[in-house]
C-alpha positions, 0 to 999 in steps of 0.5 A, spaced: 576 169 437 569 171 438 563 166 438 556 167 437 551 166 443 547 161 440 552 158 436 550 151 433 555 145 434 559 144 428 561 138 425 567 141 421 570 147 420 576 149 415 582 154 417 585 159 413 591 162 414 591 170 411 598 172 412 596 179 408 590 183 405 591 180 399 590 173 402 584 175 405 581 178 398 583 171 395 578 168 400 573 173 400 573 172 392 572 165 392 566 165 397 563 171 393 563 167 387 559 162 390 554 167 393 547 167 392 540 170 395 539 168 402 546 167 404 548 169 411 555 170 412 556 171 420 563 175 421 566 174 428 572 177 430 575 183 435 576 190 432 581 190 427 581 182 425 579 183 418 572 183 418 571 189 414 577 188 409 573 181 408 567 184 406 570 190 402 574 184 398 567 180 397 563 186 395 568 188 390 569 181 387 562 181 385 561 183 378 561 191 377 566 196 377 570 198 383 566 200 389 568 204 395 566 200 401 566 204 407 565 200 414 557 201 416 559 202 423 555 209 423 550 207 418 549 200 420 547 198 414 550 199 407 547 196 401 550 194 394 547 191 387 553 187 384 550 184 378 544 180 379 545 180 387 544 185 392 549 185 398 547 188 405 553 189 409 551 190 416 555 192 422 552 191 429 557 193 433 553 199 436 547 195 437 544 196 444 540 189 443 537 184 438 531 187 438 534 193 435 536 189 429 528 189 427 528 196 426 534 195 420 529 191 416 534 185 416 528 180 415 527 183 408 535 182 407 535 175 409 530 174 403 532 178 398 540 179 399 546 176 401 548 178 408 555 180 410 554 181 418 559 184 422 558 183 430 553 178 429 553 175 436 549 182 437 543 178 434 543 173 440 537 168 438 535 172 432 542 170 428 539 165 423 541 158 424 543 157 417 549 161 415 556 161 414 560 163 420 567 166 419 571 167 425 577 172 424 583 172 429 590 175 429 595 170 428 602 170 431 606 172 425 602 178 425 597 176 419 590 173 420 587 166 421 579 165 418 575 159 421 569 157 416 564 153 419 557 152 416 551 152 420 544 149 419 543 147 412 548 152 409 549 148 402 546 141 400 551 138 404 555 143 408 561 137 410 562 136 403 561 143 401 567 145 406 571 139 404 571 141 397 572 149 398 578 147 403 581 142 399 583 146 393 589 149 397 587 156 395 586 161 401 
C-alpha cells in the first residue's frame, strides 16, 4: 500500500473489502452521493489496484448519463460536469515533481470542483491537508481492499462521519 509523503496522523480509518468491480462501484457511488465542491479524494495504490476503476464509477454515479471516463495518464487532468458538480480526475503518475502540478491549475480545481487525484503522493507538501485518503491494495483472494482515512477537517467531525459511513455495512 502506498502512503503519502506528508500523510497526517489519522485517528481512525475504515477498511472495505472489494471482492469485485461491482463492490468498488458501490463504494464509489456511496462517496459520490456525498460529494461536494472542494472535496479532495486522494487515491493511493499500486498500478492496477483499482484507482481508475473507482474514479470511473464515482463519476458515473453522479447525475447525468453514462460517461466515458478514460484514465488521464497522458492528459493528466480530465474534467466532467455532473449535475451541479464539477469533477476533476487527475493522474499524477507522470509528474516529474510537485512543482509541475502548479502548471495543471490544481489550485483552481480545489476551489471549484471535487478532485479525484491518482498518485497524490507526487504532490508532496502540496497535497491538501483536508482530504479523504483512499488506499487501494490487492487482497489475498484476488479482490481489492480500500482503506478510507479522513485527513484534516474532512467533514465537521471526521470520526463521526467515518463511523456513520462504515456502520451501514455496505461496501
